[in-house]
Backbone atoms as SQL, in Angstrom:
CREATE TABLE atoms (id INTEGER PRIMARY KEY, chain TEXT, resi INTEGER, resn TEXT, atom TEXT, x REAL, y REAL, z REAL);
INSERT INTO atoms VALUES
  (1, 'A', 1, 'MET', 'N', -25.396, -19.059, -14.266),
  (2, 'A', 1, 'MET', 'CA', -26.110, -18.596, -14.079),
  (3, 'A', 1, 'MET', 'C', -27.525, -18.507, -14.751),
  (4, 'A', 2, 'ASN', 'N', -28.866, -17.767, -14.049),
  (5, 'A', 2, 'ASN', 'CA', -29.841, -18.214, -14.935),
  (6, 'A', 2, 'ASN', 'C', -30.223, -17.051, -15.555),
  (7, 'A', 3, 'HIS', 'N', -31.157, -17.221, -16.728),
  (8, 'A', 3, 'HIS', 'CA', -31.374, -16.882, -18.007),
  (9, 'A', 3, 'HIS', 'C', -33.058, -16.508, -18.379),
  (10, 'A', 4, 'LYS', 'N', -32.783, -15.651, -19.168),
  (11, 'A', 4, 'LYS', 'CA', -34.374, -14.774, -18.532),
  (12, 'A', 4, 'LYS', 'C', -34.642, -15.483, -20.747),
  (13, 'A', 5, 'ASP', 'N', -35.950, -15.604, -20.974),
  (14, 'A', 5, 'ASP', 'CA', -36.490, -15.082, -22.110),
  (15, 'A', 5, 'ASP', 'C', -37.500, -13.938, -22.541),
  (16, 'A', 6, 'PRO', 'N', -37.052, -12.561, -23.028),
  (17, 'A', 6, 'PRO', 'CA', -37.219, -11.651, -22.164),
  (18, 'A', 6, 'PRO', 'C', -38.389, -11.604, -23.743),
  (19, 'A', 7, 'LEU', 'N', -38.717, -11.595, -24.499),
  (20, 'A', 7, 'LEU', 'CA', -39.778, -12.004, -25.571),
  (21, 'A', 7, 'LEU', 'C', -40.407, -13.147, -25.598),
  (22, 'A', 8, 'ASN', 'N', -40.267, -13.851, -25.044),
  (23, 'A', 8, 'ASN', 'CA', -41.417, -14.780, -25.029),
  (24, 'A', 8, 'ASN', 'C', -41.229, -16.028, -26.287),
  (25, 'A', 9, 'ASP', 'N', -40.149, -15.607, -27.028),
  (26, 'A', 9, 'ASP', 'CA', -40.143, -16.552, -27.830),
  (27, 'A', 9, 'ASP', 'C', -39.571, -17.291, -28.697),
  (28, 'A', 10, 'GLY', 'N', -38.780, -18.357, -27.493),
  (29, 'A', 10, 'GLY', 'CA', -37.829, -19.393, -27.411),
  (30, 'A', 10, 'GLY', 'C', -36.605, -19.276, -27.937),
  (31, 'A', 11, 'LYS', 'N', -36.139, -17.776, -28.476),
  (32, 'A', 11, 'LYS', 'CA', -34.851, -17.598, -29.004),
  (33, 'A', 11, 'LYS', 'C', -33.760, -16.470, -28.283),
  (34, 'A', 12, 'SER', 'N', -34.670, -15.367, -28.021),
  (35, 'A', 12, 'SER', 'CA', -34.176, -14.177, -27.290),
  (36, 'A', 12, 'SER', 'C', -33.775, -14.676, -25.837),
  (37, 'A', 13, 'ARG', 'N', -33.127, -14.112, -25.500),
  (38, 'A', 13, 'ARG', 'CA', -31.864, -14.226, -23.613),
  (39, 'A', 13, 'ARG', 'C', -31.572, -12.738, -23.358),
  (40, 'A', 14, 'ILE', 'N', -31.179, -13.146, -21.997),
  (41, 'A', 14, 'ILE', 'CA', -30.638, -12.146, -21.042),
  (42, 'A', 14, 'ILE', 'C', -30.166, -13.018, -19.949),
  (43, 'A', 15, 'GLU', 'N', -28.755, -12.891, -19.675),
  (44, 'A', 15, 'GLU', 'CA', -28.352, -13.291, -18.791),
  (45, 'A', 15, 'GLU', 'C', -26.954, -12.431, -18.149),
  (46, 'A', 16, 'LEU', 'N', -27.090, -12.228, -16.738),
  (47, 'A', 16, 'LEU', 'CA', -26.119, -11.351, -16.549),
  (48, 'A', 16, 'LEU', 'C', -24.999, -12.826, -15.705),
  (49, 'A', 17, 'ILE', 'N', -23.176, -12.034, -16.375),
  (50, 'A', 17, 'ILE', 'CA', -22.290, -13.430, -16.609),
  (51, 'A', 17, 'ILE', 'C', -21.522, -12.667, -15.562),
  (52, 'A', 18, 'ASP', 'N', -21.627, -11.196, -15.339),
  (53, 'A', 18, 'ASP', 'CA', -20.676, -11.411, -14.213),
  (54, 'A', 18, 'ASP', 'C', -21.149, -9.942, -13.377),
  (55, 'A', 19, 'SER', 'N', -20.521, -9.993, -12.007),
  (56, 'A', 19, 'SER', 'CA', -20.945, -8.444, -11.500),
  (57, 'A', 19, 'SER', 'C', -19.750, -8.056, -10.537),
  (58, 'A', 20, 'MET', 'N', -18.940, -7.686, -10.735),
  (59, 'A', 20, 'MET', 'CA', -18.434, -6.313, -9.455),
  (60, 'A', 20, 'MET', 'C', -17.301, -7.220, -9.916),
  (61, 'A', 21, 'GLY', 'N', -16.858, -7.504, -11.413),
  (62, 'A', 21, 'GLY', 'CA', -15.330, -8.413, -11.924),
  (63, 'A', 21, 'GLY', 'C', -14.637, -7.897, -11.355),
  (64, 'A', 22, 'ASN', 'N', -13.006, -7.938, -12.345),
  (65, 'A', 22, 'ASN', 'CA', -12.157, -7.816, -11.805),
  (66, 'A', 22, 'ASN', 'C', -10.908, -7.677, -13.173),
  (67, 'A', 23, 'ASP', 'N', -9.822, -7.324, -12.949),
  (68, 'A', 23, 'ASP', 'CA', -8.536, -6.810, -13.974),
  (69, 'A', 23, 'ASP', 'C', -8.889, -7.661, -15.401),
  (70, 'A', 24, 'LEU', 'N', -8.475, -9.212, -14.685),
  (71, 'A', 24, 'LEU', 'CA', -9.136, -10.292, -15.552),
  (72, 'A', 24, 'LEU', 'C', -10.799, -10.154, -16.551),
  (73, 'A', 25, 'SER', 'N', -11.628, -9.251, -16.023),
  (74, 'A', 25, 'SER', 'CA', -13.027, -9.542, -17.071),
  (75, 'A', 25, 'SER', 'C', -12.790, -8.386, -17.622),
  (76, 'A', 26, 'ILE', 'N', -11.660, -7.132, -17.664),
  (77, 'A', 26, 'ILE', 'CA', -11.410, -6.248, -18.468),
  (78, 'A', 26, 'ILE', 'C', -10.565, -6.453, -20.044),
  (79, 'A', 27, 'VAL', 'N', -9.827, -7.537, -19.155),
  (80, 'A', 27, 'VAL', 'CA', -8.862, -8.077, -20.249),
  (81, 'A', 27, 'VAL', 'C', -10.009, -9.014, -21.638),
  (82, 'A', 28, 'ASN', 'N', -10.930, -9.878, -20.828),
  (83, 'A', 28, 'ASN', 'CA', -11.816, -10.480, -21.228),
  (84, 'A', 28, 'ASN', 'C', -12.611, -9.857, -22.012),
  (85, 'A', 29, 'ASP', 'N', -12.597, -8.700, -21.660),
  (86, 'A', 29, 'ASP', 'CA', -13.742, -7.755, -22.130),
  (87, 'A', 29, 'ASP', 'C', -13.177, -7.285, -23.287),
  (88, 'A', 30, 'ALA', 'N', -12.299, -6.647, -23.093),
  (89, 'A', 30, 'ALA', 'CA', -10.792, -6.135, -24.448),
  (90, 'A', 30, 'ALA', 'C', -11.018, -7.148, -25.298),
  (91, 'A', 31, 'ARG', 'N', -10.789, -8.520, -25.590),
  (92, 'A', 31, 'ARG', 'CA', -10.498, -9.501, -26.134),
  (93, 'A', 31, 'ARG', 'C', -11.945, -10.047, -27.241),
  (94, 'A', 32, 'ALA', 'N', -13.312, -9.777, -26.106),
  (95, 'A', 32, 'ALA', 'CA', -14.904, -10.065, -26.973),
  (96, 'A', 32, 'ALA', 'C', -14.680, -9.782, -28.427),
  (97, 'A', 33, 'SER', 'N', -13.666, -9.272, -28.690),
  (98, 'A', 33, 'SER', 'CA', -14.692, -9.357, -30.822),
  (99, 'A', 33, 'SER', 'C', -13.999, -10.087, -31.162),
  (100, 'A', 34, 'PHE', 'N', -12.510, -11.027, -30.916),
  (101, 'A', 34, 'PHE', 'CA', -11.711, -11.680, -31.584),
  (102, 'A', 34, 'PHE', 'C', -11.955, -12.981, -30.783),
  (103, 'A', 35, 'GLU', 'N', -13.032, -13.606, -29.577),
  (104, 'A', 35, 'GLU', 'CA', -13.492, -14.907, -29.539),
  (105, 'A', 35, 'GLU', 'C', -11.993, -15.528, -28.089),
  (106, 'A', 36, 'LYS', 'N', -11.650, -13.736, -27.879),
  (107, 'A', 36, 'LYS', 'CA', -10.564, -14.968, -26.635),
  (108, 'A', 36, 'LYS', 'C', -10.066, -14.390, -25.143),
  (109, 'A', 37, 'THR', 'N', -9.692, -15.691, -25.051),
  (110, 'A', 37, 'THR', 'CA', -9.998, -15.244, -23.452),
  (111, 'A', 37, 'THR', 'C', -8.868, -15.428, -22.194),
  (112, 'A', 38, 'SER', 'N', -8.273, -15.138, -21.312),
  (113, 'A', 38, 'SER', 'CA', -7.372, -15.533, -20.202),
  (114, 'A', 38, 'SER', 'C', -8.025, -16.138, -19.015),
  (115, 'A', 39, 'ASN', 'N', -7.700, -17.401, -18.654),
  (116, 'A', 39, 'ASN', 'CA', -7.581, -17.923, -16.933),
  (117, 'A', 39, 'ASN', 'C', -7.217, -17.511, -16.297),
  (118, 'A', 40, 'GLU', 'N', -6.709, -16.646, -16.013),
  (119, 'A', 40, 'GLU', 'CA', -5.360, -16.265, -15.184),
  (120, 'A', 40, 'GLU', 'C', -4.786, -14.677, -16.303),
  (121, 'A', 41, 'LEU', 'N', -4.546, -14.215, -15.001),
  (122, 'A', 41, 'LEU', 'CA', -3.763, -12.628, -15.865),
  (123, 'A', 41, 'LEU', 'C', -2.639, -12.591, -15.276),
  (124, 'A', 42, 'ASN', 'N', -2.087, -12.400, -16.766),
  (125, 'A', 42, 'ASN', 'CA', -0.414, -12.029, -16.669),
  (126, 'A', 42, 'ASN', 'C', 0.154, -11.274, -17.062),
  (127, 'A', 43, 'GLU', 'N', 1.610, -10.872, -17.361),
  (128, 'A', 43, 'GLU', 'CA', 1.847, -9.970, -18.159),
  (129, 'A', 43, 'GLU', 'C', 1.790, -9.007, -18.700),
  (130, 'A', 44, 'LYS', 'N', 0.832, -10.387, -20.161),
  (131, 'A', 44, 'LYS', 'CA', 0.128, -9.812, -21.282),
  (132, 'A', 44, 'LYS', 'C', -0.731, -8.695, -20.982),
  (133, 'A', 45, 'ASP', 'N', -2.263, -9.081, -19.982),
  (134, 'A', 45, 'ASP', 'CA', -3.295, -8.620, -19.945),
  (135, 'A', 45, 'ASP', 'C', -2.813, -7.190, -19.205),
  (136, 'A', 46, 'ILE', 'N', -1.539, -7.595, -18.149),
  (137, 'A', 46, 'ILE', 'CA', -1.066, -6.051, -17.407),
  (138, 'A', 46, 'ILE', 'C', -0.720, -4.641, -18.293),
  (139, 'A', 47, 'LYS', 'N', -0.424, -5.187, -19.242),
  (140, 'A', 47, 'LYS', 'CA', 0.377, -4.655, -20.628),
  (141, 'A', 47, 'LYS', 'C', -1.473, -4.148, -21.385),
  (142, 'A', 48, 'LEU', 'N', -2.044, -5.176, -21.516),
  (143, 'A', 48, 'LEU', 'CA', -2.959, -4.313, -22.229),
  (144, 'A', 48, 'LEU', 'C', -4.179, -3.075, -21.440),
  (145, 'A', 49, 'ILE', 'N', -3.905, -3.670, -20.209),
  (146, 'A', 49, 'ILE', 'CA', -5.188, -2.855, -19.801),
  (147, 'A', 49, 'ILE', 'C', -4.034, -1.363, -18.758),
  (148, 'A', 50, 'ASN', 'N', -2.713, -1.039, -19.814),
  (149, 'A', 50, 'ASN', 'CA', -1.872, 0.116, -19.691),
  (150, 'A', 50, 'ASN', 'C', -2.382, 0.488, -20.878),
  (151, 'A', 51, 'TYR', 'N', -2.540, 0.282, -21.880),
  (152, 'A', 51, 'TYR', 'CA', -2.410, 0.606, -22.937),
  (153, 'A', 51, 'TYR', 'C', -4.103, 1.177, -23.260),
  (154, 'A', 52, 'LEU', 'N', -5.134, -0.249, -22.975),
  (155, 'A', 52, 'LEU', 'CA', -6.370, 0.658, -22.785),
  (156, 'A', 52, 'LEU', 'C', -6.323, 1.751, -21.918),
  (157, 'A', 53, 'ILE', 'N', -5.538, 2.170, -20.583),
  (158, 'A', 53, 'ILE', 'CA', -5.620, 3.977, -19.961),
  (159, 'A', 53, 'ILE', 'C', -5.541, 4.652, -21.291),
  (160, 'A', 54, 'LYS', 'N', -3.821, 3.916, -21.303),
  (161, 'A', 54, 'LYS', 'CA', -3.430, 4.707, -21.908),
  (162, 'A', 54, 'LYS', 'C', -3.897, 5.534, -23.026),
  (163, 'A', 55, 'HIS', 'N', -4.490, 4.485, -23.637),
  (164, 'A', 55, 'HIS', 'CA', -5.378, 5.123, -25.351),
  (165, 'A', 55, 'HIS', 'C', -6.811, 5.135, -25.349),
  (166, 'A', 56, 'GLU', 'N', -7.074, 5.786, -23.970),
  (167, 'A', 56, 'GLU', 'CA', -8.917, 5.786, -23.362),
  (168, 'A', 56, 'GLU', 'C', -9.669, 5.227, -24.171),
  (169, 'A', 57, 'HIS', 'N', -9.532, 3.535, -24.100),
  (170, 'A', 57, 'HIS', 'CA', -10.606, 3.111, -24.816),
  (171, 'A', 57, 'HIS', 'C', -11.089, 2.332, -22.925),
  (172, 'A', 58, 'THR', 'N', -12.884, 3.226, -23.070),
  (173, 'A', 58, 'THR', 'CA', -13.166, 2.531, -21.878),
  (174, 'A', 58, 'THR', 'C', -14.326, 1.742, -21.930),
  (175, 'A', 59, 'SER', 'N', -14.700, 1.699, -22.936),
  (176, 'A', 59, 'SER', 'CA', -15.911, 0.171, -22.820),
  (177, 'A', 59, 'SER', 'C', -15.524, -0.748, -22.310),
  (178, 'A', 60, 'PRO', 'N', -14.235, -1.494, -22.138),
  (179, 'A', 60, 'PRO', 'CA', -13.588, -2.937, -21.816),
  (180, 'A', 60, 'PRO', 'C', -14.030, -2.637, -20.114),
  (181, 'A', 61, 'PHE', 'N', -14.255, -1.394, -19.656),
  (182, 'A', 61, 'PHE', 'CA', -13.883, -0.807, -18.008),
  (183, 'A', 61, 'PHE', 'C', -15.218, -1.180, -17.781),
  (184, 'A', 62, 'ARG', 'N', -15.975, -0.878, -19.156),
  (185, 'A', 62, 'ARG', 'CA', -17.765, -0.811, -18.162),
  (186, 'A', 62, 'ARG', 'C', -18.488, -1.423, -17.197),
  (187, 'A', 63, 'GLY', 'N', -17.436, -2.965, -18.228),
  (188, 'A', 63, 'GLY', 'CA', -18.765, -4.481, -17.747),
  (189, 'A', 63, 'GLY', 'C', -18.150, -4.574, -16.315),
  (190, 'A', 64, 'VAL', 'N', -17.182, -3.821, -15.871),
  (191, 'A', 64, 'VAL', 'CA', -16.537, -4.255, -14.520),
  (192, 'A', 64, 'VAL', 'C', -17.727, -4.634, -13.647),
  (193, 'A', 65, 'THR', 'N', -18.568, -3.933, -13.656),
  (194, 'A', 65, 'THR', 'CA', -19.906, -3.186, -12.182),
  (195, 'A', 65, 'THR', 'C', -20.848, -4.662, -13.083),
  (196, 'A', 66, 'PHE', 'N', -21.338, -4.344, -13.956),
  (197, 'A', 66, 'PHE', 'CA', -22.187, -5.591, -15.059),
  (198, 'A', 66, 'PHE', 'C', -22.012, -5.693, -15.990),
  (199, 'A', 67, 'LYS', 'N', -22.313, -7.035, -16.513),
  (200, 'A', 67, 'LYS', 'CA', -21.946, -7.590, -17.357),
  (201, 'A', 67, 'LYS', 'C', -23.627, -8.491, -18.218),
  (202, 'A', 68, 'PHE', 'N', -23.597, -8.153, -18.416),
  (203, 'A', 68, 'PHE', 'CA', -24.776, -9.084, -19.512),
  (204, 'A', 68, 'PHE', 'C', -24.668, -9.697, -21.318),
  (205, 'A', 69, 'LYS', 'N', -24.859, -10.983, -21.066),
  (206, 'A', 69, 'LYS', 'CA', -24.855, -11.374, -22.549),
  (207, 'A', 69, 'LYS', 'C', -26.392, -11.173, -23.000),
  (208, 'A', 70, 'VAL', 'N', -26.616, -11.118, -23.930),
  (209, 'A', 70, 'VAL', 'CA', -27.914, -10.610, -24.947),
  (210, 'A', 70, 'VAL', 'C', -28.199, -10.986, -26.241),
  (211, 'A', 71, 'LYS', 'N', -29.137, -11.968, -26.246),
  (212, 'A', 71, 'LYS', 'CA', -29.232, -12.564, -27.533),
  (213, 'A', 71, 'LYS', 'C', -30.636, -11.493, -27.857),
  (214, 'A', 72, 'ALA', 'N', -31.344, -11.308, -28.730),
  (215, 'A', 72, 'ALA', 'CA', -31.731, -10.614, -29.082),
  (216, 'A', 72, 'ALA', 'C', -32.271, -9.995, -30.651),
  (217, 'A', 73, 'PRO', 'N', -33.187, -10.206, -31.455),
  (218, 'A', 73, 'PRO', 'CA', -32.982, -9.490, -32.893),
  (219, 'A', 73, 'PRO', 'C', -32.299, -7.937, -33.069),
  (220, 'A', 74, 'LEU', 'N', -31.286, -8.102, -34.005),
  (221, 'A', 74, 'LEU', 'CA', -31.331, -7.070, -34.551),
  (222, 'A', 74, 'LEU', 'C', -31.488, -5.565, -34.511),
  (223, 'A', 75, 'TYR', 'N', -33.081, -5.334, -34.723),
  (224, 'A', 75, 'TYR', 'CA', -33.300, -4.584, -34.385),
  (225, 'A', 75, 'TYR', 'C', -34.182, -3.963, -32.614),
  (226, 'A', 76, 'ILE', 'N', -33.839, -5.223, -32.308),
  (227, 'A', 76, 'ILE', 'CA', -34.282, -4.980, -30.917),
  (228, 'A', 76, 'ILE', 'C', -32.724, -3.814, -29.874),
  (229, 'A', 77, 'CYS', 'N', -31.533, -4.600, -30.832),
  (230, 'A', 77, 'CYS', 'CA', -30.511, -4.158, -30.596),
  (231, 'A', 77, 'CYS', 'C', -29.545, -2.569, -31.156),
  (232, 'A', 78, 'ARG', 'N', -30.218, -2.184, -31.846),
  (233, 'A', 78, 'ARG', 'CA', -30.361, -1.184, -32.479),
  (234, 'A', 78, 'ARG', 'C', -31.504, -0.118, -31.342),
  (235, 'A', 79, 'GLN', 'N', -32.634, -0.493, -31.284),
  (236, 'A', 79, 'GLN', 'CA', -33.234, 0.313, -30.616),
  (237, 'A', 79, 'GLN', 'C', -32.842, 1.096, -29.677),
  (238, 'A', 80, 'TRP', 'N', -32.501, -0.417, -29.073),
  (239, 'A', 80, 'TRP', 'CA', -31.461, -0.540, -27.729),
  (240, 'A', 80, 'TRP', 'C', -30.340, 1.112, -27.370),
  (241, 'A', 81, 'TRP', 'N', -29.048, 0.679, -28.233),
  (242, 'A', 81, 'TRP', 'CA', -28.567, 1.049, -28.352),
  (243, 'A', 81, 'TRP', 'C', -28.859, 3.133, -28.749),
  (244, 'A', 82, 'LYS', 'N', -29.688, 2.873, -29.028),
  (245, 'A', 82, 'LYS', 'CA', -30.386, 4.672, -29.490),
  (246, 'A', 82, 'LYS', 'C', -30.552, 4.755, -28.364),
  (247, 'A', 83, 'HIS', 'N', -31.366, 4.029, -27.584),
  (248, 'A', 83, 'HIS', 'CA', -31.539, 5.217, -26.104),
  (249, 'A', 83, 'HIS', 'C', -30.847, 4.940, -25.115),
  (250, 'A', 84, 'VAL', 'N', -29.213, 4.087, -25.618),
  (251, 'A', 84, 'VAL', 'CA', -28.178, 4.391, -24.692),
  (252, 'A', 84, 'VAL', 'C', -27.641, 5.837, -25.248),
  (253, 'A', 85, 'ILE', 'N', -27.527, 5.811, -26.388),
  (254, 'A', 85, 'ILE', 'CA', -26.751, 7.193, -26.752),
  (255, 'A', 85, 'ILE', 'C', -27.783, 8.144, -26.145),
  (256, 'A', 86, 'ALA', 'N', -28.865, 8.533, -26.119),
  (257, 'A', 86, 'ALA', 'CA', -30.411, 9.920, -26.395),
  (258, 'A', 86, 'ALA', 'C', -30.035, 9.414, -24.463),
  (259, 'A', 87, 'SER', 'N', -29.153, 8.989, -23.684),
  (260, 'A', 87, 'SER', 'CA', -29.893, 9.090, -22.210),
  (261, 'A', 87, 'SER', 'C', -28.353, 9.445, -21.837),
  (262, 'A', 88, 'ASN', 'N', -27.047, 9.363, -22.662),
  (263, 'A', 88, 'ASN', 'CA', -25.975, 9.347, -22.352),
  (264, 'A', 88, 'ASN', 'C', -25.403, 10.934, -21.954),
  (265, 'A', 89, 'HIS', 'N', -24.787, 11.774, -20.949),
  (266, 'A', 89, 'HIS', 'CA', -24.741, 13.151, -20.475),
  (267, 'A', 89, 'HIS', 'C', -23.286, 13.249, -20.403),
  (268, 'A', 90, 'ASN', 'N', -22.469, 11.649, -20.639),
  (269, 'A', 90, 'ASN', 'CA', -20.524, 11.907, -19.912),
  (270, 'A', 90, 'ASN', 'C', -20.366, 10.648, -21.335),
  (271, 'A', 91, 'GLU', 'N', -20.043, 11.549, -22.025),
  (272, 'A', 91, 'GLU', 'CA', -18.483, 11.268, -23.090),
  (273, 'A', 91, 'GLU', 'C', -17.906, 9.605, -22.786),
  (274, 'A', 92, 'GLU', 'N', -17.248, 10.149, -21.502),
  (275, 'A', 92, 'GLU', 'CA', -16.428, 9.077, -20.867),
  (276, 'A', 92, 'GLU', 'C', -17.658, 7.387, -20.607),
  (277, 'A', 93, 'GLN', 'N', -19.054, 7.415, -20.922),
  (278, 'A', 93, 'GLN', 'CA', -19.618, 6.826, -20.376),
  (279, 'A', 93, 'GLN', 'C', -19.730, 5.509, -21.564),
  (280, 'A', 94, 'LEU', 'N', -19.517, 6.149, -22.396),
  (281, 'A', 94, 'LEU', 'CA', -19.836, 5.597, -23.859),
  (282, 'A', 94, 'LEU', 'C', -19.467, 4.605, -24.140),
  (283, 'A', 95, 'GLY', 'N', -19.400, 3.197, -24.605),
  (284, 'A', 95, 'GLY', 'CA', -18.825, 2.363, -24.573),
  (285, 'A', 95, 'GLY', 'C', -20.073, 0.706, -25.281),
  (286, 'A', 96, 'TRP', 'N', -19.738, 0.225, -25.973),
  (287, 'A', 96, 'TRP', 'CA', -20.505, -0.406, -26.509),
  (288, 'A', 96, 'TRP', 'C', -19.709, -1.886, -27.215),
  (289, 'A', 97, 'ASN', 'N', -19.867, -3.224, -26.767),
  (290, 'A', 97, 'ASN', 'CA', -19.232, -3.961, -27.045),
  (291, 'A', 97, 'ASN', 'C', -19.802, -5.307, -27.288),
  (292, 'A', 98, 'GLU', 'N', -20.008, -5.685, -28.668),
  (293, 'A', 98, 'GLU', 'CA', -21.263, -6.739, -29.934),
  (294, 'A', 98, 'GLU', 'C', -20.723, -7.314, -30.659),
  (295, 'A', 99, 'LYS', 'N', -21.290, -8.707, -30.523),
  (296, 'A', 99, 'LYS', 'CA', -20.512, -9.991, -32.035),
  (297, 'A', 99, 'LYS', 'C', -22.313, -9.726, -32.294),
  (298, 'A', 100, 'VAL', 'N', -21.788, -9.450, -33.969),
  (299, 'A', 100, 'VAL', 'CA', -23.170, -9.809, -34.958),
  (300, 'A', 100, 'VAL', 'C', -23.070, -11.425, -35.357),
  (301, 'A', 101, 'ARG', 'N', -24.142, -11.669, -34.802),
  (302, 'A', 101, 'ARG', 'CA', -24.363, -13.825, -35.943),
  (303, 'A', 101, 'ARG', 'C', -25.391, -13.469, -36.574),
  (304, 'A', 102, 'VAL', 'N', -25.383, -13.464, -37.923),
  (305, 'A', 102, 'VAL', 'CA', -27.135, -13.663, -38.966),
  (306, 'A', 102, 'VAL', 'C', -26.421, -15.166, -39.169),
  (307, 'A', 103, 'VAL', 'N', -28.043, -15.475, -38.459),
  (308, 'A', 103, 'VAL', 'CA', -28.871, -16.524, -38.651),
  (309, 'A', 103, 'VAL', 'C', -29.617, -16.605, -39.500),
  (310, 'A', 104, 'GLY', 'N', -29.641, -17.609, -40.213),
  (311, 'A', 104, 'GLY', 'CA', -30.607, -18.025, -41.630),
  (312, 'A', 104, 'GLY', 'C', -30.437, -17.448, -42.708);
C-alpha cells in the first residue's frame, strides 16, 4: 500500500497496512512484539485468541478495523500516546502495540 511522509523529512512514514482484518490479523498483532506472524490460521492461533479474550487482552483486537505502521521520532510517538489517553473515555479501548528501534 502507499505510504506518506507526514514530516517531509525523508525518514518518517505512515502506512495503512490492513483494514477490516480477520482472526489472523488479531493473532499477528498479538505476536507483534515477538516479530512472529502466521500465514494461515491454525489451532494454536485459535487457542491464542481464546486466551486473549479470557484474560481481557484487548489491544490485538483494535487493529482489526484499521492498522497503521508509523515511523516517527520518539517524542512524536509519546505526544500521540498522550492524546490517545486524554481522549479515551472507555478503559476497554486502551491498547497500544509498539516496537522501538533506536537508530544511531
